[in-house]
C-alpha positions in Angstrom: 57.6 91.1 17.6 57.2 88.1 16.1 59.3 85.0 16.3 61.8 84.7 14.5 61.6 82.3 11.2 62.4 79.0 10.8 65.4 78.3 8.6 67.6 75.2 7.2 70.6 74.0 9.2 73.8 75.8 8.0 76.0 72.5 8.5 76.5 71.3 4.9 74.2 68.8 4.0 72.0 68.9 7.2 68.2 69.2 6.2 66.9 70.2 9.7 64.8 73.2 10.8 66.3 76.0 13.5 65.3 79.5 14.6 68.6 79.5 16.6 70.1 82.9 15.9 73.6 80.8 15.0 71.5 79.2 12.0 73.0 75.8 12.7 70.1 72.7 14.7 71.2 71.3 18.3 73.1 68.4 16.5 75.3 71.2 14.8 76.0 74.3 16.8 78.1 73.0 19.0 80.7 71.7 16.8 80.5 74.8 14.5 80.9 76.7 18.0 84.2 78.1 17.5 83.4 79.3 14.1 84.5 82.9 13.1 85.3 85.4 15.9 86.2 83.2 18.5 87.2 86.2 21.1 83.8 87.8 20.7 82.5 89.5 23.7 79.3 90.9 22.9 77.5 93.4 24.6 81.2 94.5 27.2 82.0 98.2 26.9 85.0 99.2 25.3 86.9 99.5 28.5 86.2 95.8 28.8 87.3 94.6 25.9 91.1 96.4 26.2 89.9 99.5 24.6 89.9 102.2 27.3 92.6 104.9 28.0 95.6 102.9 27.5 94.0 102.0 23.8 93.6 105.8 23.0 97.2 106.3 23.8 98.5 103.8 21.9 96.3 104.7 18.9 97.5 107.9 18.7 101.0 106.8 19.0 100.4 104.5 15.8 98.9 107.4 13.9 101.5 109.8 14.6 104.1 106.6 13.6 102.3 106.2 10.2 102.5 109.6 9.6 98.1 109.5 9.4 98.6 107.6 6.3 96.3 104.8 5.5 99.4 102.2 5.0 97.1 99.6 3.1 96.8 102.9 0.5 100.1 103.6 1.1 101.3 100.0 -0.4 99.5 100.6 -3.7 100.6 103.8 -4.3 98.0 106.3 -2.6 98.0 108.9 -0.1 94.9 108.8 2.2 94.4 110.2 5.4 94.4 107.0 8.2 91.3 107.5 10.8 91.5 104.1 12.8 94.4 102.0 13.9 93.6 98.2 13.2 95.6 94.8 14.1 97.7 93.2 12.0 96.9 89.5 13.3 92.9 90.4 15.2 93.3 89.7 18.5 90.6 87.1 17.9 92.9 85.2 16.0 95.8 85.4 18.5 97.2 88.7 18.0 98.7 91.5 20.1 98.4 94.8 21.0 102.1 95.3 19.9 103.1 98.4 18.6 104.3 95.9 15.4 100.9 94.6 15.1 98.8 97.5 15.2 98.7 99.4 12.1 97.0 102.8 10.6 93.9 102.7 8.1 91.5 104.5 6.1 87.9 103.8 7.0 87.2 102.0 3.5 90.1 99.8 4.1 89.8 99.2 7.7 85.9 97.9 7.0 87.2 95.5 4.0 89.7 94.2 5.7 87.2 93.3 9.4 84.6 92.1 6.4 87.4 90.1 5.1 88.4 88.4 8.7 84.9 87.5 10.0 84.8 85.1 6.8 87.8 83.3 7.6 
């Protein structure tokens, strides 16, 4: 596999060139280390990340509580079947697994919400 091509540092105003996966040069990598998903745990299984059997039980309870309807679509007056359970305040941003912090979402709403969370 060919080596990754070098690109400009993502730090605003920096002209350094890097091939680091983070996109930042050596001078700015540490400064931007906390950007995005601070608690992302790449390479860990779903059980190691806290989504094992207890999560499956909690997920089923939330789907039943929300009557298997997407709560985001429901707020807009549309009835859509929910297929996933999402954290209202993401765990990466300090949210918890409490029932009050969980809601049922359809896949398009879940994907859109997750995409906006990653850009915060």
